[in-house]
N, C-alpha and C positions, 0 to 999 in steps of 0.2 A: 193148736193149729194157727199158723200165721195168717192174719187177715190182710186183704188188699188195703194198701195205703198205710200199713203198719210200719213203724220204725223198727228195724231189726239190728241196727248198729249206729253208734254215734261216738264221735271222738273229737276232742278239741285239739286241732293241729298247732295252733299258736293262739295268742291272746285274742279272744273274740272271733276266731276263725274255726269253723266246725266242718267236719266231714260226716255225712250221713247216708246210710243205706235204707232204702224204703221199698217195701214190697209193692211192685207195680208191673205185673207180668205182661199186660197188654202193651205198655209203653216199651218195656225191655225188648219185646219181640220185634218191634218196628223201628227201633232207634238207630240213628246214624250219627257220625261225627259232625259236630257243629250245630246240632239241633238243641232245643230247650223244652222244658216243661213249665206249666203254670201251676203254682201251688197256692192254695188258700189254707192257712193254718187253722182257722175256725170259721164258723158260719158268717160272721160279720167282718171278716178279714178282707184285705185287698188281694188281688191276683198278682203274685210275684213271679217274674220269670227267673228260672234257674237253669243254667247250662248243664246239659248232661255230661258228667265227667267220666262215667263208666256205666256199664249195664251187663246183665247176664240173662240172655233169653231163655236158657235152660232152667235156671233156678228161679228167675222172675223178679230180680231186684234192679233198681237203678241207684246210682250214686250221684250226690250233689255235694258241692263245697260252697259255703257261703260265709259272709262276714256280718256280724251284728252292726247294722248301721241305722236301724230305725225300728218302728213298732213291730212290723211283721217278722223281721228276722230275730228280734228279741223274743217274741212269742214262740217262734220256732225252736229257739234254743232252750225254752222252758220245757219242751216236750222231752219225754224220756223213752228209752228203749221199751217197746211194747205199746206205746201210745199210737193213735192213728192220726194221720193228716186228714183234714176235712175233705179236701178236694185236690185232685191232680189231673191235669189235662196234657196230653202230648202223645208222641213227640211232635213239636211244632217247629216251624221254620224250615228253610231249605238246608239240606246237608252241605257240608263244606265241599268245594269243588276240587277234590283231591284227584291227582293223576300222577303219572311218572314225569316229573319235571326235570329231575337231575339233582342239582344242589338246592336245598330249601333252607331258608332261615326262619326260625321260630322265635318270636319275642313275646315274653309274658311278664306281667307285673302284678304283684299281689294276688288276689283270688282269680285273676285272669290266667294264672299258670295252670291250675287244674283244668280250666276250660280249654286250654291249648293241648292238654295231654292226649285226648282221643284223636285229635286231628294229626298230631305228630306220629302217633302210633299207626294210623292208617297210611300216612305218607311213607313211613318206614317200611311198612308191609308191602307197599307197592314198589319198593326198590330204590327210593330216593336216599341221597345222603342228607341227613338232617343235622343241622347245626342250631343249637338252642341257646338263647340268652334269656335268663330269668333274673328278676330283681325284686328287692324289698327295701324298706326303710332301714332295717337292721337285721342281723343274722337271726335273731329270735323270731322275727316275723316271716322268714323265708320258708315257704312250703313247697312240697312236691319236687324237691331236688332229686331224690332217689327215683321217683317215678319217671321224671323227664329224662334222667340218665339212662334209663332202661330202653327208651325209644329214640335216643339220639346218638349220633356218632361223637359229638362233642358238646359239652355244656359249659357256658360261661356265666359266672355269677356276678351281680353287682349289688352293692348296698350303699344307701345314701351316706351312711356314717363310716363306711370302710371296714366294718367289723367282719366282713367276709368277702372274698373276691376282689373285684375292682371297686374302688371308691368312686361313686357317682351313680348315674342313672343308666338304664338299659340302653338308651340311645347312644351313650358314650361308648359302650362295648360294640355296638353296631358300627359306629364310626371307625373304631379301632380295626375291626375286621375288614371293612371296606378299604381303609387306608393301607392295610397290610396285603392287599391284593386279592382277597377272597372274592370269588365270583359266585353269584347266586341267580337262579332262574325264577325263584318265587319267594315271597316273604309273607308270613302271617304274623299279625300283632293282635294280642288280646290283653286288655288291661284298662287302666284309666284313660279317659279320652285324650288328655294332654300327652300321655305317653304314646298312644297310637298316632296322634297328629305329628309328634316329633319324629317318629320312625318313618312315617310317610314322607315327610319333608326331606329327610336324610337319604332315603333310598330312591326317591323319584328320579328317573333318568339313569339309574344304576342297576336297578332290579326290575325287569319287565312286568312281572305279575305281583300284585300286592293286595292282600285282604285284611280287613279289620272287622271285628265282631262288635256290633253296636247294641247288644241286647239290654244294656243298662238304662237305655232311654224309654223302654216300653212301660205301658201302663195296663191296658186291657189285654194285650197280647194276641188279639184275634182280628185286628183291623177295624174295630168299631169306633174307638174314641178319637183316633187321629193324632194323639199326643206324641207318637213316635215318628212323626213326619221328618224325613231327612232329604236334603237336596244332594243328589248324586248326578254329577254332570249337569245336564239341563232338565232333569226330571225330578219331580217330587215323589218320593216313594215312602212306604211304610216299613219300618224296621221289622215288625213282627211277621208280616205276610210276604214281603219282598226280600227279606234278609234271613237271619240277622247279619250275614257277612256281605260286605260291599267292597268294591274297588277303592282302596285307600286313597288313591291319587285323585279320585272324582268326588270324594265326600267334601261337602262344605263344612269344615271343622268349626269355623267361627259360629255358624248358625247352630250346630249341634251343641257346642259348649254352652251357649245361651239357653237353649231349650232344656238342658239338663238341670238348670236352676229353677224351672217353672213352678215346681211344687214344693220348694224348700220351706216356705212359710207353713203350708198345710202339714208337711212332715214333722216340723217342729211342734206344732200344736198337738198332733197325734201322740208324739212322744211324751209331751208334758202331761197329757191326759192319762197316759199309761203310768207315768211316775206318780201322778196324783192319786191313782187308784191303788198305789202301793204294790204294783206288780214288779217294779224294778228298784 
């Protein structure tokens, strides 16, 4: 019998990037596109926000995709099919503000691509024309191309080294589309902060509605620690309880970029302790 919080599937999609199905029926029954869960790998672990990539309310599983970047994600990768996750809370955050816009541009980079998938799927279901741009450093690191193709009318690929698609960054493909006369009614961007900032700068004044997901800045995930404060327009908001999606044109990207570095020293110390214990 499968237990709640038990890992029922795990696959390495690319180097250090994993897809995982976890038994979580309560979360699956309430999930919406754009929301996230908090995961604690073990009793002493931190609370890590993970965007919901997919879910099945009938069977009761949720899907996450993550990259090994620190102690908690490395520990998660050590888990095997059949193991249990210590703690899962969710779904958290506000669902994506999807509706019938018309022409929608989706821009995803790295592990932000799977996070974009359920939003694109819902926008397509509502009758939008969905044009997607996805990017990675190299073709070997590109993930979710097939999945995004299934929920998009067109997909454009960029790689930093030119090993697949357009050589360059996702924002270069966005510029190309706009310069070729493509008109969009809304744009979503999910990926590294610098990528989302670049997309916001290029599309501002050309696409009326723009959203970016900022869940990478979260710490506690429930509004208690205040570490995920962001300035949006003239307001200070919390990414976890007010987001995770915000108007890209109103986000103070400079402040966000600085805040993302706040715990780098502590993260490195934690990782060194894990290595010292012989776990990696």
